[in-house]
Legacy VTK file of the C-alpha trace (Angstrom):
# vtk DataFile Version 3.0
C-alpha trace
ASCII
DATASET POLYDATA
POINTS 68 float
2.724 -5.696 -6.418
3.814 -9.135 -5.436
7.252 -10.227 -4.726
8.906 -11.989 -7.659
11.928 -14.512 -8.112
14.860 -13.220 -9.829
15.191 -14.309 -13.480
17.953 -13.970 -15.896
17.723 -10.659 -18.292
15.393 -10.855 -21.051
13.663 -14.123 -19.564
10.080 -14.494 -20.466
8.167 -15.079 -17.179
5.225 -17.988 -17.461
2.464 -15.286 -16.976
-0.540 -14.045 -19.064
0.736 -11.677 -21.842
4.432 -13.093 -21.532
6.316 -10.471 -19.556
10.041 -10.228 -19.927
12.702 -9.206 -17.442
14.408 -6.335 -18.719
17.563 -4.551 -17.134
16.849 -1.179 -15.826
18.762 1.954 -15.322
18.746 3.424 -11.869
16.574 6.501 -12.856
13.997 3.985 -14.035
13.240 2.749 -10.457
11.118 6.009 -9.713
8.872 5.299 -12.836
5.108 4.980 -11.246
4.569 2.806 -14.354
7.099 -0.062 -13.405
5.629 -3.189 -12.700
6.585 -6.907 -13.187
4.692 -6.930 -16.372
5.602 -3.558 -17.855
7.571 -5.088 -20.694
6.498 -8.155 -23.156
7.664 -10.241 -25.988
5.804 -7.759 -28.157
7.489 -4.554 -27.002
11.053 -5.465 -25.694
12.462 -5.040 -29.210
11.054 -1.315 -29.146
12.905 -0.929 -25.821
16.280 -2.224 -27.212
15.994 -0.170 -30.273
15.198 3.046 -28.003
17.674 2.436 -25.012
20.019 -0.201 -26.462
21.131 -3.296 -24.708
23.336 -2.536 -21.928
24.660 -6.297 -22.038
25.828 -5.958 -25.859
29.337 -4.907 -24.637
29.787 -8.191 -23.208
29.026 -10.287 -26.405
31.913 -11.757 -27.717
34.184 -10.880 -24.481
36.423 -13.793 -24.417
36.658 -15.688 -20.871
39.583 -17.330 -19.449
38.417 -19.925 -16.890
41.013 -21.549 -14.498
41.159 -25.540 -14.918
39.750 -27.699 -12.431
LINES 1 69
68 0 1 2 3 4 5 6 7 8 9 10 11 12 13 14 15 16 17 18 19 20 21 22 23 24 25 26 27 28 29 30 31 32 33 34 35 36 37 38 39 40 41 42 43 44 45 46 47 48 49 50 51 52 53 54 55 56 57 58 59 60 61 62 63 64 65 66 67
């Protein structure tokens, strides 16, 4: 496996097959099928339906940013 740069969750990588960066659970790190191209734009919706989106709780969360 080659080293990859870090990208934002659910970002599509500019590679053949359009692999997508997906958030992982700790137990998934031991998966022998884990690879940078494991999920693509075609199967990420199925993964979200099966496992849910761990970032969903952040949607709509109000942010209070300090003034500059």
